N, C-alpha and C positions, 0 to 999 in steps of 0.2 A: 421789538419796538411796539409799544401799544398806542392805539389811537388816542387815548386819554392824555398822552404826553405831547401831543402835537397841537399847534395852534396856527391860525392863518393871520397874516398881516397884509395891509395894502401899502404899496410903495408908489409914490406919485412921480417917480422918475426911475429909470433903470440904473441911474447912478446910485440911488439908495440901496439897491441890491449889490452893486459892485461887480467889477469885471471878473474877479476871482470866483465868487459864488456862482455867478451866471454861467461862466465857462465850465465849471465843474459839473453843474447840472446838465448843461448842454452836451458836454463830451461823454457823460455817462448814459445819455439817452440814445438808444439805437436810432441810427439814421439822422440824428439831429446835427452832429458835427460835420456831416457831409454837405450841409446846406448853408451857403454863404449868408442867406437872409436871416438866419437865426443867431448869427454872431452878435456879440456885444458891440463890435465895431459898427455894424450896419444899423442896429436899432438905436444905439446911442447917437449916431450921426443924425438920424431922423429927428431926435428930440433936441439935440443941441443946435441944429440948424433952424429950428422953428417949424419944420414941415409937420411935425406932430406936436400939437400944443392946444391950449384952450381956444386960441384964435382960429385954428384950422378945424376945430370940432373933433379933435382926437386928443382927449385928455388922459394921460397915462394913469392907470389904476392897477398896476401889475400886482398880482397876488403871489405871496410866498408862503410856504409851509415851513414852520420852524419846530425844532424840538425844545426840550426844557432848558437846554443850554443856549438857546437862540441861534443855533446853527441852521442855516438855510438848507433844507433838504429837497425842495422842489420850487419851481417858478412857473408862472403862467402869464405870458404877455397878455395884457388886458387894457382896454381903453373904454372910457365913458364917452359915448358918441351922441352928438347933437343932430346927426343926420345919417344918411346911408350912402354917402359918397366914398369912393375909393376902396370898395369892398369886393366887387365883382361877383358877389352872390346876392341877387337882388331881392329885397324885401319891401320895396316901395308900395306894392299892392297891399301887403300886410299892414303897413303903417297907415295907409289911407283908410282901410276898412276899420281898423281899431279906433281911429280918431273920428270917423263918421258915426261910430257906435257910442261916442262920448268919452272914450278913453284918451290917455296921453301916451303915445308910443315912445316919444323921446323924453329924456335920455334913455339909452339902452347900453348894454355892455357888450363889447366886441372883442373876442380873442382871435387875433389874426396878425399877419405881417402887413402893416399899413401899405396900401397902394401896390400890393404884391400878390398876384393870384398864383401862388406856388404851394403845392402840397408839402407840408412839413409838420413835424410834431409840434404841439402847442404846450403840452404838459411835460416839462423838463424835470427829471428826477435823478437824484444821486442813486448809484447802483445798489446801495444798502436799503433803499426804500422800495417797498412793493408798489408797483404802479397802480394796481387795483385799489390798494388802500389810499394812495394819493388821490386818485380820481374821485373816490367816494368822499374824501375830505373836501376837495375843491368843489365838487358838485353840491354838497350840503351847504358850504359857505356861500356859494353863488345864489342858491335858492333863498337863503336867509337874507342876503343883501337885497334881493329883489322885493321880498315881502316887507322888510323893514323900511326901505327907502322909496317904496312905490316905483320901482324900475320895472318896465314892462317885460323885458326879455333879455336873454343872454344868447349870443351867437358865436360858435366856434367854427371857423371856416377853413376849408382846404386841409382836412385831417387825413392822415394815413388810415388805412383800413383797420389796423389793430387798435388805434386810439379811438376811432369812431365806435368800435364795438364796446369799448369800456364806458364811454359816455352813454351809449344806448342802454346799458345795464342800469344807469342812474336815471332812467326815464326821460332822457333828452330825445327830442324828435329828430328824425334822420331825413336829410335832404340829399338827393342825388343829382349830379350834373355831369358835364364832360368837358374835356379839353382835347386838343390835338397835339400829339407828341410824335417826334420822329424817333424811330428805334433803329439802332445800328445792328445789322445782321452780319457783323464781321466783314464789312466791305473793305476793299483795298483802295478804292478811289470813288470819286463821284460818278464816273462812268460805270463802275462796277455796280453801284446803287441803281443807276438808270437801267441796267440790264434786267433788273427785277420788275420793272414797270411794263405795263401793257404798251404796245407799240405806239398807239395814239397819244397816250399820256407822256411817253418818253419824248416824242417829237414836240409836244406842246411845251415841255420844260426847256428843251434845247432852243426852241424858237424864242421863248421868253428871255432866256439868258442872252441870246444874240441881240435882242432888242435893247436890253439893259446895257450891253457892251457897245452898241452902236452910237451911244451918246458921246463917245470919245472921252469918257471919264477914266480916271485911274483909281483903282480900289486898293487901299492900304490897310493892312492889319497891324494893330499896335496893342501890346499887352503890358500891363503894369507900369513900370517906370518909363517905358517908351512913350507913354501918353504925356504930351507936354501941356503946359498951361494954355498955350495957344490952341491946342487940340480941344481942351476942355471948354474954352471960350466959344469955339466954333460949334462944338456939339451942343452946348447949352442954348445957343441961338437957334439951332435946328429944333431942339426939344421944345423951346418956348413957342416958336412959330407954329409947329404942328399941334402942340398941346392946346394952344389958345383956339385953334380952329376946330379941334376934335372935342375937347371937353369944356371949353370956355374958361377954365381956370386950371392951369398946370399946377400940379401938386408940389413939385420939388424946386428947391432953390439952388443957385450957383454955389452957395456955401456948403450945401449937402454934398455936391459932387466933389468939391475940394476936400472935404473930410474923407470921402470914400477913397480918393486918390492917395491921401496921406496914410489911412489906416488899413486898407485892404487892397492895395494895388495888385497883389498877386492874383486876386480873384476877378480882375477886370480885363475885358477884351473889347477893343473898339475897332469897328470897321468904318473907315472914312472914305468917301468918294470925293475926288477932286477934279475940278475942271481947270486944267493947267495947274497953277499954284493955288487956286482958290477952292477951299472946301465947300461942298454944296449939300452934303448929306452925311449922316452918321447913324450907326446902330451900336448901342452899348449892350454887351453881354456880361453875365456873371458866370464864373467858372466854379462849379462844384466838384465833388470828388470824382464822379463819373457822368455828370450831366452838365450840359451847357444851357444856361438860361438866357434867352433873349428877352430884354426888358424894355429899353427905351429907344425910340427911333425919331428922326426928324429930318426934314429936307427943306431947302429954299429953292424954289424953281420947280418946274414940271418935267419930270423924267420918267416916262412910262416904264413900268416893270422894275425900276430901281429898288422900290420897297421890297419886292419879292427877292431880288438878288441879294441885297444887304442883310435882310432879316431872316431869310429861309435858306437859300442856296449856299451862301457863304458860311452860314452856321453849320450846315451839313458837311461841307467840305472840311471845315476846321475839326469837327468832331471825328470824322473818319481819319484824318491825318494824325490826330492825337489819341486815337483809340477810345474815345468817349462812347458810352453806351446809348445816350439819348440826347435829344434837343427838345427843350420845352420853350415854346415861343409865345407864352401868354395865354390869356383867356379868349373864349369865343373863337370865331373865325373859321367857318366852314370852307373858306377859300384855301385853307391850309391842306385840306384833304387831297386836292389834285397835285400837291407838291410833295406827297409822300408822308405827311403827318396824319397819323391815324387816331381815332377816338380812344380816349382813356377816361375811366370813371373818376370823378372827384366826389368827395363827401363833405358834408357839414352837419353840425349838430346844434339844436336850438332848444332853449327852455323858454316857454311862454308862461308867465306867472298867472294870468287870469284863466281859470279852468274852462270857462265857456269858449273863450277865444282860442285856447290851446286845443280844444276838441275840433274846432273848425279848421285850424291850421293842420292838425294831424290828418283829418279827412282829405284835405287838399294835397298834402305831401304823399299820401298813399297813392292817389291817382297820378300825381306828378312823377313818382318813381317808376310806375308802370310805363308811362309815356316816354320817360327818359331812357329806359332800358330798350324799348322798342325802337326808338329813334337811333340809339347807338348801334343796334344791330343793323338797322337800315343803312346807316352811314358807313359802317365797316364793310358792308357788301359793296359799297361804291368806291372803296379804296382803289388806287390806281395800279395796284400790283397785279401781276399775271395771275389768273385764276388757277388754283390747284398747285 
């Protein structure tokens, strides 16, 4: 297959790509099919429910690579962004600096899973296509789009190490960050996990769990079709209340959760806390091949330590019980460290079209990477596990 026979096209909805073509590319890409957020079901639900749209500032501009027969060989989820919200890799400082210098930072191009800080492949390729060739073609096309339409930058966030390396070879700038993940060391139970912790940390978690349990609440686990419409209504109320206080504008709609329930129920796990018959809090998780992803949480009322119980401890218990390798509980959160979640490196790649500004960002990223590596080493040393 020659590069001359390939061409790129923009699709303004994932429906233009189609479920069959998207799924083939996803299933042929290592690690992609293991991730529920890369599925056609998840991404199409975001678009069809209006969570991803021109109104929300996430305008789909997905790129596809086709051969001379118009067969789709590769896909790149891509959005034209009018702001930097919902990305979890923060470039607000870059935007401010660029615009103070007289430039226009927005719109920009963002390749990510909207509102979802989860590491996953972004370039999805059929197995017959060389991924290095595909990366080169997409990188060239993205650079041309920036130059032709005066778009300041391209950002590919939460990339696996192997994909990061491919974009780096195309002169994209590399940014390093970290999240906190829980790793299963073949534990038989939650108590077995606790035995790995230092005595003081073990006692702190036990105390925290007792405090959550002393509210007199009942915690229920529901998966897939067990989650009723009433459960979804309750959870959405929790999500809206917490989201409005935390972000000012919750990203997701009730219609989105209804579509998830219809299209990918087997990937959904809901923890609900009830006061008698009344639901008061909930945490929604997504089930991958060997990872449990904690995503959305909400509560009405003040219940100290309940957030830690539903979002972290219950997730660990479920992962141990079902033999899952890890739990990812979202972005940021050094408070996760004391609960057994340890630092893991995350990567993103960036193309800055303006040469002068690109050099300034590159200098900044070099220093930031050194600081991020040192901070991660420091935090790892603070992990609650027994030394040695």
